[in-house]
Each structure stands twice: as structure tokens, then as C-alpha cells.
C-alpha positions as CSV (number, residue, x, y, z in Angstrom):
1,X,-18.3,2.7,7.6
2,X,-14.4,2.5,8.2
3,X,-11.9,-0.6,8.2
4,X,-12.3,-0.9,12.0
5,X,-15.8,-1.0,11.9
6,X,-15.9,-3.5,9.1
7,X,-13.2,-5.9,11.0
8,X,-15.7,-5.7,14.1
9,X,-18.7,-6.3,12.0
10,X,-16.9,-9.2,10.4
11,X,-15.4,-10.4,13.6
12,X,-11.9,-10.2,12.9
13,X,-9.1,-8.3,14.9
14,X,-6.3,-8.2,12.5
15,X,-6.5,-8.2,8.5
16,X,-3.3,-9.9,7.1
17,X,-3.6,-8.7,3.5
18,X,-1.8,-10.5,0.7
19,X,-1.6,-10.0,-3.0
20,X,-4.0,-12.3,-5.0
21,X,-2.7,-14.3,-7.7
22,X,-4.5,-16.0,-10.7
23,X,-4.8,-19.8,-10.0
24,X,-3.9,-20.8,-13.5
25,X,-1.0,-18.3,-14.3
26,X,0.1,-17.5,-10.8
27,X,0.4,-13.8,-12.1
28,X,-0.7,-11.1,-9.5
29,X,-4.4,-9.7,-10.0
30,X,-5.7,-6.5,-9.0
31,X,-7.3,-7.9,-5.7
32,X,-5.9,-8.4,-2.1
33,X,-7.3,-10.4,0.5
34,X,-7.1,-11.7,4.2
35,X,-7.8,-15.6,4.7
36,X,-8.6,-16.7,7.8
37,X,-8.4,-20.6,8.0
38,X,-9.8,-21.5,11.3
39,X,-13.3,-19.7,10.4
40,X,-13.1,-20.5,6.7
41,X,-13.5,-16.9,5.8
42,X,-11.8,-14.6,2.9
43,X,-11.9,-10.7,3.0
44,X,-11.3,-9.3,-0.5
45,X,-10.9,-5.9,-1.8
46,X,-9.8,-4.2,-5.0
47,X,-6.0,-2.8,-4.9
48,X,-7.5,0.7,-5.4
49,X,-9.8,0.2,-2.0
50,X,-6.8,-1.0,-0.2
51,X,-4.8,1.9,-1.2
52,X,-7.5,4.4,0.0
53,X,-7.4,2.6,3.4
54,X,-3.8,2.5,3.6
55,X,-3.8,6.2,2.9
56,X,-6.4,7.1,5.3
57,X,-7.4,4.4,8.0
58,X,-10.5,6.7,9.2
59,X,-11.7,6.4,5.4
60,X,-15.3,6.1,6.2
61,X,-17.0,5.3,2.9
62,X,-16.4,1.5,2.8
63,X,-19.2,-1.1,2.5
64,X,-19.4,-4.8,2.7
65,X,-21.3,-6.8,0.2
66,X,-23.5,-9.4,1.1
67,X,-21.1,-12.4,2.3
68,X,-21.0,-15.3,-0.3
69,X,-20.3,-18.8,0.1
70,X,-17.7,-19.8,-2.3
71,X,-16.6,-23.3,-3.5
72,X,-12.6,-23.2,-3.2
73,X,-10.7,-23.4,-6.2
74,X,-10.2,-27.0,-7.2
75,X,-11.4,-28.3,-3.8
76,X,-14.6,-29.4,-2.3
77,X,-14.3,-27.3,0.6
78,X,-16.4,-23.9,1.0
79,X,-15.7,-20.7,2.5
80,X,-17.6,-17.4,3.2
81,X,-16.1,-14.4,1.2
82,X,-16.5,-10.8,2.5
83,X,-16.0,-7.9,-0.4
84,X,-15.0,-4.8,0.8
85,X,-16.1,-2.2,-1.6
86,X,-16.9,1.7,-2.0
87,X,-20.4,2.7,-2.8
88,X,-19.2,3.5,-6.3
89,X,-18.4,-0.1,-6.9
90,X,-21.9,-1.6,-5.7
91,X,-23.9,-2.0,-8.7
92,X,-26.9,-3.7,-7.5
93,X,-28.3,-5.1,-4.2
94,X,-31.0,-7.5,-4.4
């Protein structure tokens, strides 16, 4: 799949990508993500995957890991996380 197909599958028109930071150290991590509060979803990817998409929006070797329900850091609220990966990052599917 390419990024346009993934956005359609998840139901998002625009991904507003931001650099993730470690909640404890506040330092940047190797991950970037889109947060949509109204739908309680986060779309995350490694910065290397993001670089591939930026270089070629038609890059079609992307996949979405099975969505996970996550407990928000330090809160009681839950959200659904979608992780965009390349097939080489997929270690297993159960």
C-alpha cells in the first residue's frame, strides 16, 4: 500500500506529522506521529519510514500493523494506535 491508501483505510484525510518526544526526558525519539483527538487515534511510524514517504509519496511497500488500544501515558484515557511499517519491520503477525 502507499500512504494515500493507508489514509483512506484508516479514515484520515490529512496526516499532520509531528516529532515524538520521550515523556520523561522530553528529548526527540526516532518516531513521528499524527494525533487526532476527536477520533482518539494516533498514527505512528519510524523516522526512516517517514523519510521514504517524503522522498516518494507513491512508495507502495507500506503496511499497517493491527491497530492497538493503548492507555494514554499517565492518564486513564485510551486511544487506538496505527503503526505504519515496511514489510521488513514486520517481525510477526498473530
